[in-house]
mmCIF file of the N, C-alpha and C atoms, coordinates in Angstrom:
data_MODEL
# 
_entry.id   MODEL 
# 
loop_
_atom_site.group_PDB 
_atom_site.id 
_atom_site.type_symbol 
_atom_site.label_atom_id 
_atom_site.label_alt_id 
_atom_site.label_comp_id 
_atom_site.label_asym_id 
_atom_site.label_entity_id 
_atom_site.label_seq_id 
_atom_site.pdbx_PDB_ins_code 
_atom_site.Cartn_x 
_atom_site.Cartn_y 
_atom_site.Cartn_z 
_atom_site.occupancy 
_atom_site.B_iso_or_equiv 
_atom_site.pdbx_formal_charge 
_atom_site.auth_seq_id 
_atom_site.auth_comp_id 
_atom_site.auth_asym_id 
_atom_site.auth_atom_id 
_atom_site.pdbx_PDB_model_num 
ATOM 1   N N  . UNK A 1 1  ? -14.243 -2.419  6.747   1.00 0.00 ? 1  UNK A N  1 
ATOM 2   C CA . UNK A 1 1  ? -12.912 -1.964  6.385   1.00 0.00 ? 1  UNK A CA 1 
ATOM 3   C C  . UNK A 1 1  ? -11.903 -2.653  7.288   1.00 0.00 ? 1  UNK A C  1 
ATOM 4   N N  . UNK A 1 2  ? -10.912 -3.256  6.655   1.00 0.00 ? 2  UNK A N  1 
ATOM 5   C CA . UNK A 1 2  ? -9.988  -4.031  7.463   1.00 0.00 ? 2  UNK A CA 1 
ATOM 6   C C  . UNK A 1 2  ? -8.550  -3.870  6.986   1.00 0.00 ? 2  UNK A C  1 
ATOM 7   N N  . UNK A 1 3  ? -7.692  -3.469  7.910   1.00 0.00 ? 3  UNK A N  1 
ATOM 8   C CA . UNK A 1 3  ? -6.256  -3.397  7.655   1.00 0.00 ? 3  UNK A CA 1 
ATOM 9   C C  . UNK A 1 3  ? -5.547  -4.110  8.789   1.00 0.00 ? 3  UNK A C  1 
ATOM 10  N N  . UNK A 1 4  ? -4.307  -4.509  8.554   1.00 0.00 ? 4  UNK A N  1 
ATOM 11  C CA . UNK A 1 4  ? -3.518  -5.112  9.611   1.00 0.00 ? 4  UNK A CA 1 
ATOM 12  C C  . UNK A 1 4  ? -2.061  -4.716  9.411   1.00 0.00 ? 4  UNK A C  1 
ATOM 13  N N  . UNK A 1 5  ? -1.304  -4.492  10.488  1.00 0.00 ? 5  UNK A N  1 
ATOM 14  C CA . UNK A 1 5  ? 0.109   -4.143  10.372  1.00 0.00 ? 5  UNK A CA 1 
ATOM 15  C C  . UNK A 1 5  ? 0.882   -5.312  9.759   1.00 0.00 ? 5  UNK A C  1 
ATOM 16  N N  . UNK A 1 6  ? 1.878   -5.001  8.978   1.00 0.00 ? 6  UNK A N  1 
ATOM 17  C CA . UNK A 1 6  ? 2.703   -6.048  8.378   1.00 0.00 ? 6  UNK A CA 1 
ATOM 18  C C  . UNK A 1 6  ? 4.156   -5.616  8.361   1.00 0.00 ? 6  UNK A C  1 
ATOM 19  N N  . UNK A 1 7  ? 5.042   -6.579  8.457   1.00 0.00 ? 7  UNK A N  1 
ATOM 20  C CA . UNK A 1 7  ? 6.473   -6.311  8.407   1.00 0.00 ? 7  UNK A CA 1 
ATOM 21  C C  . UNK A 1 7  ? 7.116   -6.894  7.159   1.00 0.00 ? 7  UNK A C  1 
ATOM 22  N N  . UNK A 1 8  ? 6.287   -7.361  6.207   1.00 0.00 ? 8  UNK A N  1 
ATOM 23  C CA . UNK A 1 8  ? 6.842   -7.848  4.950   1.00 0.00 ? 8  UNK A CA 1 
ATOM 24  C C  . UNK A 1 8  ? 5.816   -7.669  3.838   1.00 0.00 ? 8  UNK A C  1 
ATOM 25  N N  . UNK A 1 9  ? 6.254   -7.879  2.635   1.00 0.00 ? 9  UNK A N  1 
ATOM 26  C CA . UNK A 1 9  ? 5.387   -7.691  1.475   1.00 0.00 ? 9  UNK A CA 1 
ATOM 27  C C  . UNK A 1 9  ? 5.056   -9.007  0.785   1.00 0.00 ? 9  UNK A C  1 
ATOM 28  N N  . UNK A 1 10 ? 5.562   -10.099 1.301   1.00 0.00 ? 10 UNK A N  1 
ATOM 29  C CA . UNK A 1 10 ? 5.427   -11.380 0.627   1.00 0.00 ? 10 UNK A CA 1 
ATOM 30  C C  . UNK A 1 10 ? 4.026   -11.954 0.790   1.00 0.00 ? 10 UNK A C  1 
ATOM 31  N N  . UNK A 1 11 ? 3.476   -12.453 -0.295  1.00 0.00 ? 11 UNK A N  1 
ATOM 32  C CA . UNK A 1 11 ? 2.145   -13.023 -0.284  1.00 0.00 ? 11 UNK A CA 1 
ATOM 33  C C  . UNK A 1 11 ? 1.042   -11.985 -0.391  1.00 0.00 ? 11 UNK A C  1 
ATOM 34  N N  . UNK A 1 12 ? 1.407   -10.739 -0.595  1.00 0.00 ? 12 UNK A N  1 
ATOM 35  C CA . UNK A 1 12 ? 0.433   -9.665  -0.701  1.00 0.00 ? 12 UNK A CA 1 
ATOM 36  C C  . UNK A 1 12 ? 0.537   -9.012  -2.075  1.00 0.00 ? 12 UNK A C  1 
ATOM 37  N N  . UNK A 1 13 ? -0.549  -8.435  -2.533  1.00 0.00 ? 13 UNK A N  1 
ATOM 38  C CA . UNK A 1 13 ? -0.483  -7.635  -3.750  1.00 0.00 ? 13 UNK A CA 1 
ATOM 39  C C  . UNK A 1 13 ? -0.512  -6.154  -3.401  1.00 0.00 ? 13 UNK A C  1 
ATOM 40  N N  . UNK A 1 14 ? -1.331  -5.765  -2.434  1.00 0.00 ? 14 UNK A N  1 
ATOM 41  C CA . UNK A 1 14 ? -1.477  -4.348  -2.094  1.00 0.00 ? 14 UNK A CA 1 
ATOM 42  C C  . UNK A 1 14 ? -0.930  -4.076  -0.698  1.00 0.00 ? 14 UNK A C  1 
ATOM 43  N N  . UNK A 1 15 ? -0.178  -3.004  -0.585  1.00 0.00 ? 15 UNK A N  1 
ATOM 44  C CA . UNK A 1 15 ? 0.432   -2.617  0.677   1.00 0.00 ? 15 UNK A CA 1 
ATOM 45  C C  . UNK A 1 15 ? 0.153   -1.134  0.901   1.00 0.00 ? 15 UNK A C  1 
ATOM 46  N N  . UNK A 1 16 ? -0.357  -0.801  2.072   1.00 0.00 ? 16 UNK A N  1 
ATOM 47  C CA . UNK A 1 16 ? -0.665  0.585   2.393   1.00 0.00 ? 16 UNK A CA 1 
ATOM 48  C C  . UNK A 1 16 ? 0.415   1.236   3.226   1.00 0.00 ? 16 UNK A C  1 
ATOM 49  N N  . UNK A 1 17 ? 0.592   2.529   3.016   1.00 0.00 ? 17 UNK A N  1 
ATOM 50  C CA . UNK A 1 17 ? 1.500   3.353   3.809   1.00 0.00 ? 17 UNK A CA 1 
ATOM 51  C C  . UNK A 1 17 ? 0.622   4.193   4.726   1.00 0.00 ? 17 UNK A C  1 
ATOM 52  N N  . UNK A 1 18 ? 0.638   3.881   6.026   1.00 0.00 ? 18 UNK A N  1 
ATOM 53  C CA . UNK A 1 18 ? -0.231  4.581   6.971   1.00 0.00 ? 18 UNK A CA 1 
ATOM 54  C C  . UNK A 1 18 ? 0.150   6.050   7.144   1.00 0.00 ? 18 UNK A C  1 
ATOM 55  N N  . UNK A 1 19 ? 1.400   6.386   6.903   1.00 0.00 ? 19 UNK A N  1 
ATOM 56  C CA . UNK A 1 19 ? 1.831   7.777   7.061   1.00 0.00 ? 19 UNK A CA 1 
ATOM 57  C C  . UNK A 1 19 ? 1.259   8.659   5.961   1.00 0.00 ? 19 UNK A C  1 
ATOM 58  N N  . UNK A 1 20 ? 1.256   8.159   4.731   1.00 0.00 ? 20 UNK A N  1 
ATOM 59  C CA . UNK A 1 20 ? 0.767   8.959   3.591   1.00 0.00 ? 20 UNK A CA 1 
ATOM 60  C C  . UNK A 1 20 ? -0.630  8.557   3.143   1.00 0.00 ? 20 UNK A C  1 
ATOM 61  N N  . UNK A 1 21 ? -1.210  7.500   3.764   1.00 0.00 ? 21 UNK A N  1 
ATOM 62  C CA . UNK A 1 21 ? -2.519  6.969   3.352   1.00 0.00 ? 21 UNK A CA 1 
ATOM 63  C C  . UNK A 1 21 ? -2.511  6.689   1.842   1.00 0.00 ? 21 UNK A C  1 
ATOM 64  N N  . UNK A 1 22 ? -1.475  5.966   1.418   1.00 0.00 ? 22 UNK A N  1 
ATOM 65  C CA . UNK A 1 22 ? -1.248  5.657   0.014   1.00 0.00 ? 22 UNK A CA 1 
ATOM 66  C C  . UNK A 1 22 ? -1.170  4.138   -0.138  1.00 0.00 ? 22 UNK A C  1 
ATOM 67  N N  . UNK A 1 23 ? -1.764  3.588   -1.211  1.00 0.00 ? 23 UNK A N  1 
ATOM 68  C CA . UNK A 1 23 ? -1.714  2.153   -1.476  1.00 0.00 ? 23 UNK A CA 1 
ATOM 69  C C  . UNK A 1 23 ? -0.775  1.883   -2.648  1.00 0.00 ? 23 UNK A C  1 
ATOM 70  N N  . UNK A 1 24 ? 0.000   0.807   -2.522  1.00 0.00 ? 24 UNK A N  1 
ATOM 71  C CA . UNK A 1 24 ? 0.955   0.399   -3.549  1.00 0.00 ? 24 UNK A CA 1 
ATOM 72  C C  . UNK A 1 24 ? 0.562   -0.955  -4.120  1.00 0.00 ? 24 UNK A C  1 
ATOM 73  N N  . UNK A 1 25 ? 0.745   -1.133  -5.422  1.00 0.00 ? 25 UNK A N  1 
ATOM 74  C CA . UNK A 1 25 ? 0.539   -2.411  -6.089  1.00 0.00 ? 25 UNK A CA 1 
ATOM 75  C C  . UNK A 1 25 ? 1.902   -3.079  -6.208  1.00 0.00 ? 25 UNK A C  1 
ATOM 76  N N  . UNK A 1 26 ? 2.136   -4.114  -5.416  1.00 0.00 ? 26 UNK A N  1 
ATOM 77  C CA . UNK A 1 26 ? 3.458   -4.746  -5.365  1.00 0.00 ? 26 UNK A CA 1 
ATOM 78  C C  . UNK A 1 26 ? 3.811   -5.492  -6.643  1.00 0.00 ? 26 UNK A C  1 
ATOM 79  N N  . UNK A 1 27 ? 2.844   -5.750  -7.507  1.00 0.00 ? 27 UNK A N  1 
ATOM 80  C CA . UNK A 1 27 ? 3.147   -6.366  -8.806  1.00 0.00 ? 27 UNK A CA 1 
ATOM 81  C C  . UNK A 1 27 ? 3.728   -5.352  -9.791  1.00 0.00 ? 27 UNK A C  1 
ATOM 82  N N  . UNK A 1 28 ? 3.586   -4.076  -9.471  1.00 0.00 ? 28 UNK A N  1 
ATOM 83  C CA . UNK A 1 28 ? 4.106   -3.001  -10.324 1.00 0.00 ? 28 UNK A CA 1 
ATOM 84  C C  . UNK A 1 28 ? 5.052   -2.086  -9.555  1.00 0.00 ? 28 UNK A C  1 
ATOM 85  N N  . UNK A 1 29 ? 5.599   -2.564  -8.464  1.00 0.00 ? 29 UNK A N  1 
ATOM 86  C CA . UNK A 1 29 ? 6.462   -1.767  -7.588  1.00 0.00 ? 29 UNK A CA 1 
ATOM 87  C C  . UNK A 1 29 ? 7.636   -1.165  -8.357  1.00 0.00 ? 29 UNK A C  1 
ATOM 88  N N  . UNK A 1 30 ? 7.950   0.099   -8.048  1.00 0.00 ? 30 UNK A N  1 
ATOM 89  C CA . UNK A 1 30 ? 9.114   0.773   -8.605  1.00 0.00 ? 30 UNK A CA 1 
ATOM 90  C C  . UNK A 1 30 ? 10.019  1.209   -7.456  1.00 0.00 ? 30 UNK A C  1 
ATOM 91  N N  . UNK A 1 31 ? 11.237  1.591   -7.775  1.00 0.00 ? 31 UNK A N  1 
ATOM 92  C CA . UNK A 1 31 ? 12.161  2.088   -6.745  1.00 0.00 ? 31 UNK A CA 1 
ATOM 93  C C  . UNK A 1 31 ? 11.588  3.328   -6.063  1.00 0.00 ? 31 UNK A C  1 
ATOM 94  N N  . UNK A 1 32 ? 10.806  4.119   -6.791  1.00 0.00 ? 32 UNK A N  1 
ATOM 95  C CA . UNK A 1 32 ? 10.205  5.333   -6.222  1.00 0.00 ? 32 UNK A CA 1 
ATOM 96  C C  . UNK A 1 32 ? 9.181   5.034   -5.136  1.00 0.00 ? 32 UNK A C  1 
ATOM 97  N N  . UNK A 1 33 ? 8.636   3.819   -5.107  1.00 0.00 ? 33 UNK A N  1 
ATOM 98  C CA . UNK A 1 33 ? 7.645   3.455   -4.092  1.00 0.00 ? 33 UNK A CA 1 
ATOM 99  C C  . UNK A 1 33 ? 8.264   3.377   -2.695  1.00 0.00 ? 33 UNK A C  1 
ATOM 100 N N  . UNK A 1 34 ? 9.529   3.035   -2.611  1.00 0.00 ? 34 UNK A N  1 
ATOM 101 C CA . UNK A 1 34 ? 10.260  2.957   -1.344  1.00 0.00 ? 34 UNK A CA 1 
ATOM 102 C C  . UNK A 1 34 ? 9.596   2.011   -0.345  1.00 0.00 ? 34 UNK A C  1 
ATOM 103 N N  . UNK A 1 35 ? 9.195   0.833   -0.830  1.00 0.00 ? 35 UNK A N  1 
ATOM 104 C CA . UNK A 1 35 ? 8.505   -0.148  0.009   1.00 0.00 ? 35 UNK A CA 1 
ATOM 105 C C  . UNK A 1 35 ? 9.364   -0.566  1.202   1.00 0.00 ? 35 UNK A C  1 
ATOM 106 N N  . UNK A 1 36 ? 10.650  -0.781  0.983   1.00 0.00 ? 36 UNK A N  1 
ATOM 107 C CA . UNK A 1 36 ? 11.536  -1.161  2.088   1.00 0.00 ? 36 UNK A CA 1 
ATOM 108 C C  . UNK A 1 36 ? 11.535  -0.145  3.207   1.00 0.00 ? 36 UNK A C  1 
ATOM 109 N N  . UNK A 1 37 ? 11.536  1.124   2.854   1.00 0.00 ? 37 UNK A N  1 
ATOM 110 C CA . UNK A 1 37 ? 11.523  2.195   3.856   1.00 0.00 ? 37 UNK A CA 1 
ATOM 111 C C  . UNK A 1 37 ? 10.190  2.241   4.598   1.00 0.00 ? 37 UNK A C  1 
ATOM 112 N N  . UNK A 1 38 ? 9.102   2.015   3.882   1.00 0.00 ? 38 UNK A N  1 
ATOM 113 C CA . UNK A 1 38 ? 7.768   2.016   4.507   1.00 0.00 ? 38 UNK A CA 1 
ATOM 114 C C  . UNK A 1 38 ? 7.694   0.901   5.552   1.00 0.00 ? 38 UNK A C  1 
ATOM 115 N N  . UNK A 1 39 ? 8.171   -0.286  5.186   1.00 0.00 ? 39 UNK A N  1 
ATOM 116 C CA . UNK A 1 39 ? 8.148   -1.419  6.105   1.00 0.00 ? 39 UNK A CA 1 
ATOM 117 C C  . UNK A 1 39 ? 9.071   -1.165  7.294   1.00 0.00 ? 39 UNK A C  1 
ATOM 118 N N  . UNK A 1 40 ? 10.291  -0.682  7.034   1.00 0.00 ? 40 UNK A N  1 
ATOM 119 C CA . UNK A 1 40 ? 11.265  -0.429  8.109   1.00 0.00 ? 40 UNK A CA 1 
ATOM 120 C C  . UNK A 1 40 ? 10.747  0.593   9.118   1.00 0.00 ? 40 UNK A C  1 
ATOM 121 N N  . UNK A 1 41 ? 9.975   1.559   8.653   1.00 0.00 ? 41 UNK A N  1 
ATOM 122 C CA . UNK A 1 41 ? 9.439   2.600   9.530   1.00 0.00 ? 41 UNK A CA 1 
ATOM 123 C C  . UNK A 1 41 ? 8.135   2.175   10.224  1.00 0.00 ? 41 UNK A C  1 
ATOM 124 N N  . UNK A 1 42 ? 7.711   0.922   9.997   1.00 0.00 ? 42 UNK A N  1 
ATOM 125 C CA . UNK A 1 42 ? 6.456   0.391   10.576  1.00 0.00 ? 42 UNK A CA 1 
ATOM 126 C C  . UNK A 1 42 ? 5.226   1.167   10.131  1.00 0.00 ? 42 UNK A C  1 
ATOM 127 N N  . UNK A 1 43 ? 5.242   1.628   8.876   1.00 0.00 ? 43 UNK A N  1 
ATOM 128 C CA . UNK A 1 43 ? 4.097   2.324   8.308   1.00 0.00 ? 43 UNK A CA 1 
ATOM 129 C C  . UNK A 1 43 ? 3.323   1.436   7.341   1.00 0.00 ? 43 UNK A C  1 
ATOM 130 N N  . UNK A 1 44 ? 3.646   0.139   7.276   1.00 0.00 ? 44 UNK A N  1 
ATOM 131 C CA . UNK A 1 44 ? 3.033   -0.759  6.301   1.00 0.00 ? 44 UNK A CA 1 
ATOM 132 C C  . UNK A 1 44 ? 1.819   -1.474  6.875   1.00 0.00 ? 44 UNK A C  1 
ATOM 133 N N  . UNK A 1 45 ? 0.747   -1.531  6.072   1.00 0.00 ? 45 UNK A N  1 
ATOM 134 C CA . UNK A 1 45 ? -0.429  -2.322  6.410   1.00 0.00 ? 45 UNK A CA 1 
ATOM 135 C C  . UNK A 1 45 ? -0.845  -3.137  5.191   1.00 0.00 ? 45 UNK A C  1 
ATOM 136 N N  . UNK A 1 46 ? -1.474  -4.264  5.487   1.00 0.00 ? 46 UNK A N  1 
ATOM 137 C CA . UNK A 1 46 ? -2.100  -5.069  4.451   1.00 0.00 ? 46 UNK A CA 1 
ATOM 138 C C  . UNK A 1 46 ? -3.603  -4.875  4.545   1.00 0.00 ? 46 UNK A C  1 
ATOM 139 N N  . UNK A 1 47 ? -4.334  -5.397  3.584   1.00 0.00 ? 47 UNK A N  1 
ATOM 140 C CA . UNK A 1 47 ? -5.783  -5.240  3.513   1.00 0.00 ? 47 UNK A CA 1 
ATOM 141 C C  . UNK A 1 47 ? -6.463  -6.604  3.475   1.00 0.00 ? 47 UNK A C  1 
ATOM 142 N N  . UNK A 1 48 ? -7.650  -6.690  4.085   1.00 0.00 ? 48 UNK A N  1 
ATOM 143 C CA . UNK A 1 48 ? -8.448  -7.906  4.053   1.00 0.00 ? 48 UNK A CA 1 
ATOM 144 C C  . UNK A 1 48 ? -9.823  -7.537  3.533   1.00 0.00 ? 48 UNK A C  1 
ATOM 145 N N  . UNK A 1 49 ? -10.175 -7.995  2.325   1.00 0.00 ? 49 UNK A N  1 
ATOM 146 C CA . UNK A 1 49 ? -9.361  -8.812  1.430   1.00 0.00 ? 49 UNK A CA 1 
ATOM 147 C C  . UNK A 1 49 ? -8.261  -7.979  0.774   1.00 0.00 ? 49 UNK A C  1 
ATOM 148 N N  . UNK A 1 50 ? -7.279  -8.661  0.205   1.00 0.00 ? 50 UNK A N  1 
ATOM 149 C CA . UNK A 1 50 ? -6.108  -8.020  -0.414  1.00 0.00 ? 50 UNK A CA 1 
ATOM 150 C C  . UNK A 1 50 ? -6.481  -7.520  -1.811  1.00 0.00 ? 50 UNK A C  1 
ATOM 151 N N  . UNK A 1 51 ? -7.288  -6.442  -1.837  1.00 0.00 ? 51 UNK A N  1 
ATOM 152 C CA . UNK A 1 51 ? -7.756  -5.889  -3.111  1.00 0.00 ? 51 UNK A CA 1 
ATOM 153 C C  . UNK A 1 51 ? -7.576  -4.374  -3.127  1.00 0.00 ? 51 UNK A C  1 
ATOM 154 N N  . UNK A 1 52 ? -7.500  -3.844  -4.333  1.00 0.00 ? 52 UNK A N  1 
ATOM 155 C CA . UNK A 1 52 ? -7.422  -2.393  -4.514  1.00 0.00 ? 52 UNK A CA 1 
ATOM 156 C C  . UNK A 1 52 ? -8.707  -1.743  -4.002  1.00 0.00 ? 52 UNK A C  1 
ATOM 157 N N  . UNK A 1 53 ? -9.830  -2.388  -4.241  1.00 0.00 ? 53 UNK A N  1 
ATOM 158 C CA . UNK A 1 53 ? -11.118 -1.855  -3.793  1.00 0.00 ? 53 UNK A CA 1 
ATOM 159 C C  . UNK A 1 53 ? -11.153 -1.706  -2.270  1.00 0.00 ? 53 UNK A C  1 
ATOM 160 N N  . UNK A 1 54 ? -10.612 -2.701  -1.540  1.00 0.00 ? 54 UNK A N  1 
ATOM 161 C CA . UNK A 1 54 ? -10.594 -2.613  -0.076  1.00 0.00 ? 54 UNK A CA 1 
ATOM 162 C C  . UNK A 1 54 ? -9.687  -1.476  0.382   1.00 0.00 ? 54 UNK A C  1 
ATOM 163 N N  . UNK A 1 55 ? -8.550  -1.310  -0.265  1.00 0.00 ? 55 UNK A N  1 
ATOM 164 C CA . UNK A 1 55 ? -7.654  -0.204  0.081   1.00 0.00 ? 55 UNK A CA 1 
ATOM 165 C C  . UNK A 1 55 ? -8.368  1.139   -0.109  1.00 0.00 ? 55 UNK A C  1 
ATOM 166 N N  . UNK A 1 56 ? -9.110  1.268   -1.194  1.00 0.00 ? 56 UNK A N  1 
ATOM 167 C CA . UNK A 1 56 ? -9.846  2.516   -1.442  1.00 0.00 ? 56 UNK A CA 1 
ATOM 168 C C  . UNK A 1 56 ? -10.936 2.714   -0.384  1.00 0.00 ? 56 UNK A C  1 
ATOM 169 N N  . UNK A 1 57 ? -11.652 1.624   -0.025  1.00 0.00 ? 57 UNK A N  1 
ATOM 170 C CA . UNK A 1 57 ? -12.679 1.712   1.023   1.00 0.00 ? 57 UNK A CA 1 
ATOM 171 C C  . UNK A 1 57 ? -12.076 2.148   2.355   1.00 0.00 ? 57 UNK A C  1 
ATOM 172 N N  . UNK A 1 58 ? -10.825 1.767   2.592   1.00 0.00 ? 58 UNK A N  1 
ATOM 173 C CA . UNK A 1 58 ? -10.144 2.145   3.835   1.00 0.00 ? 58 UNK A CA 1 
ATOM 174 C C  . UNK A 1 58 ? -9.569  3.560   3.773   1.00 0.00 ? 58 UNK A C  1 
ATOM 175 N N  . UNK A 1 59 ? -9.781  4.261   2.664   1.00 0.00 ? 59 UNK A N  1 
ATOM 176 C CA . UNK A 1 59 ? -9.366  5.657   2.556   1.00 0.00 ? 59 UNK A CA 1 
ATOM 177 C C  . UNK A 1 59 ? -7.985  5.891   1.984   1.00 0.00 ? 59 UNK A C  1 
ATOM 178 N N  . UNK A 1 60 ? -7.401  4.887   1.322   1.00 0.00 ? 60 UNK A N  1 
ATOM 179 C CA . UNK A 1 60 ? -6.060  5.016   0.763   1.00 0.00 ? 60 UNK A CA 1 
ATOM 180 C C  . UNK A 1 60 ? -6.110  5.506   -0.679  1.00 0.00 ? 60 UNK A C  1 
ATOM 181 N N  . UNK A 1 61 ? -5.247  6.453   -1.003  1.00 0.00 ? 61 UNK A N  1 
ATOM 182 C CA . UNK A 1 61 ? -5.111  6.992   -2.351  1.00 0.00 ? 61 UNK A CA 1 
ATOM 183 C C  . UNK A 1 61 ? -4.083  6.156   -3.120  1.00 0.00 ? 61 UNK A C  1 
ATOM 184 N N  . UNK A 1 62 ? -4.147  6.177   -4.435  1.00 0.00 ? 62 UNK A N  1 
ATOM 185 C CA . UNK A 1 62 ? -3.200  5.434   -5.275  1.00 0.00 ? 62 UNK A CA 1 
ATOM 186 C C  . UNK A 1 62 ? -1.803  6.039   -5.227  1.00 0.00 ? 62 UNK A C  1 
ATOM 187 N N  . UNK A 1 63 ? -0.789  5.162   -5.247  1.00 0.00 ? 63 UNK A N  1 
ATOM 188 C CA . UNK A 1 63 ? 0.584   5.612   -5.436  1.00 0.00 ? 63 UNK A CA 1 
ATOM 189 C C  . UNK A 1 63 ? 0.728   6.093   -6.876  1.00 0.00 ? 63 UNK A C  1 
ATOM 190 N N  . UNK A 1 64 ? 1.337   7.216   -7.042  1.00 0.00 ? 64 UNK A N  1 
ATOM 191 C CA . UNK A 1 64 ? 1.549   7.796   -8.374  1.00 0.00 ? 64 UNK A CA 1 
ATOM 192 C C  . UNK A 1 64 ? 2.393   6.881   -9.257  1.00 0.00 ? 64 UNK A C  1 
ATOM 193 N N  . UNK A 1 65 ? 3.350   6.175   -8.680  1.00 0.00 ? 65 UNK A N  1 
ATOM 194 C CA . UNK A 1 65 ? 4.322   5.412   -9.460  1.00 0.00 ? 65 UNK A CA 1 
ATOM 195 C C  . UNK A 1 65 ? 3.856   4.014   -9.857  1.00 0.00 ? 65 UNK A C  1 
ATOM 196 N N  . UNK A 1 66 ? 3.237   3.274   -8.954  1.00 0.00 ? 66 UNK A N  1 
ATOM 197 C CA . UNK A 1 66 ? 2.911   1.878   -9.281  1.00 0.00 ? 66 UNK A CA 1 
ATOM 198 C C  . UNK A 1 66 ? 1.465   1.663   -9.695  1.00 0.00 ? 66 UNK A C  1 
ATOM 199 N N  . UNK A 1 67 ? 0.566   2.605   -9.369  1.00 0.00 ? 67 UNK A N  1 
ATOM 200 C CA . UNK A 1 67 ? -0.838  2.474   -9.766  1.00 0.00 ? 67 UNK A CA 1 
ATOM 201 C C  . UNK A 1 67 ? -1.246  3.630   -10.666 1.00 0.00 ? 67 UNK A C  1 
ATOM 202 N N  . UNK A 1 68 ? -0.838  4.832   -10.318 1.00 0.00 ? 68 UNK A N  1 
ATOM 203 C CA . UNK A 1 68 ? -1.233  6.018   -11.085 1.00 0.00 ? 68 UNK A CA 1 
ATOM 204 C C  . UNK A 1 68 ? -2.609  6.502   -10.660 1.00 0.00 ? 68 UNK A C  1 
ATOM 205 N N  . UNK A 1 69 ? -3.002  7.636   -11.171 1.00 0.00 ? 69 UNK A N  1 
ATOM 206 C CA . UNK A 1 69 ? -4.314  8.182   -10.875 1.00 0.00 ? 69 UNK A CA 1 
ATOM 207 C C  . UNK A 1 69 ? -4.471  8.720   -9.469  1.00 0.00 ? 69 UNK A C  1 
ATOM 208 N N  . UNK A 1 70 ? -3.365  9.122   -8.848  1.00 0.00 ? 70 UNK A N  1 
ATOM 209 C CA . UNK A 1 70 ? -3.424  9.690   -7.504  1.00 0.00 ? 70 UNK A CA 1 
ATOM 210 C C  . UNK A 1 70 ? -4.281  10.951  -7.538  1.00 0.00 ? 70 UNK A C  1 
ATOM 211 N N  . UNK A 1 71 ? -5.077  11.131  -6.488  1.00 0.00 ? 71 UNK A N  1 
ATOM 212 C CA . UNK A 1 71 ? -5.929  12.320  -6.416  1.00 0.00 ? 71 UNK A CA 1 
ATOM 213 C C  . UNK A 1 71 ? -5.277  13.445  -5.630  1.00 0.00 ? 71 UNK A C  1 
ATOM 214 N N  . UNK A 1 72 ? -4.011  13.268  -5.236  1.00 0.00 ? 72 UNK A N  1 
ATOM 215 C CA . UNK A 1 72 ? -3.306  14.324  -4.491  1.00 0.00 ? 72 UNK A CA 1 
ATOM 216 C C  . UNK A 1 72 ? -2.429  15.130  -5.402  1.00 0.00 ? 72 UNK A C  1 
# 
């Protein structure tokens, strides 16, 4: 399981919010995702590899808005 802190979303598809343990799909980002706020608050992580499966292995739940199927 591998995550790393990030201060931007460029070049990534999946971005995790460490505060909510939620993963976002940046190809389907909505205003409700509040990606800018997550990054500004230093709660953003990337995944290695940059896949939804890796985010799930790291314990992140889906964002309701950009991925759907949240279990919370």
